[in-house]
Steps between C-alpha positions, in 0.01 A plus 500: 500500500545266796220681688233426237368190687474704822318780319257247349439343843452838661263619225261214578418649840329826387354327193348233725344759728363689198314183392270529803386845391460392138306180567174652373662590165583163339707625205726718714512237773622233258780734385621547857450131575728416208775677696517174695706373209780706654510230769619250243720742311693629803607147599593402146718810456661466843598137442593537132739792555606409856338812645364318805516685831359467850312826450354369174386178667329698778336739252380201300342344810333828597376544142365143497298551818368843394406379153323187626302684768407788270409273207267287713347805666454670161337192350250481786424873465464482121286189505281591797143486384596334170634171622384295792777312674408188687597496870773243426681756281519743792613212724779405257618862477492517881710184530756637254517832684538320835773263382689778321479722810617213719793442262600867525486483880697172509765657277526807722516301824728219382731691266466860632389638163191544289482301179317262273662193350489517122433129458410370155169348613372839620614674182338245269185479711443874472536515120146378415351727766692791351310453173160422654465834679508725191291254301238503776506874570381609156198271455452436873516122460736255663371147559517431874624138461785617274593773746484257791730251328758773439471624858549144633824470306614832651411365847725198432781727377467709816514189716814390316656830604399430862663157481815652351516762776470225761793305350731791416796569725594815306253716309520474121221684323607349167460136607320339204308224676478272799686237295793735438509583870494134602785424258702779662419380854578136434801556272 
């Protein structure tokens, strides 16, 4: 039973990759996209039943990256020709990808491991985007200003992670926010 969160995290990797190949089939795509709910469920189960593990945390981070990359790629494939993104949308996605990549590199260089901090801001910022993709895939409509506002919040969440990485002495992928980190530093 204690391996259920790890299995859920691991299952997101092939399901995420499958989304890319199913992007042209909206009904099937949305079913696979819904597998992203496993991201929430694995953490809830791990914390609730004290099934946390280092392996589970790493699998969760890998699943997060794979799901995000595959979901964005799938959305662009599915909506190509149906929805015109303004150049600022591509720029915002590029900034997010750059900051997230920089954060991964900083983590590897500074702490000698790969990982993503599971800060609350990043989790809550991604929730609206999680629902916008399937809503936009079926009819091919996502208002660019709405999408940009969500992407800007994700940029801020990514920059918070950068700030946290700069301040951390020891890596803690479960640090909730910069405020929690500062309390720990100055306590």
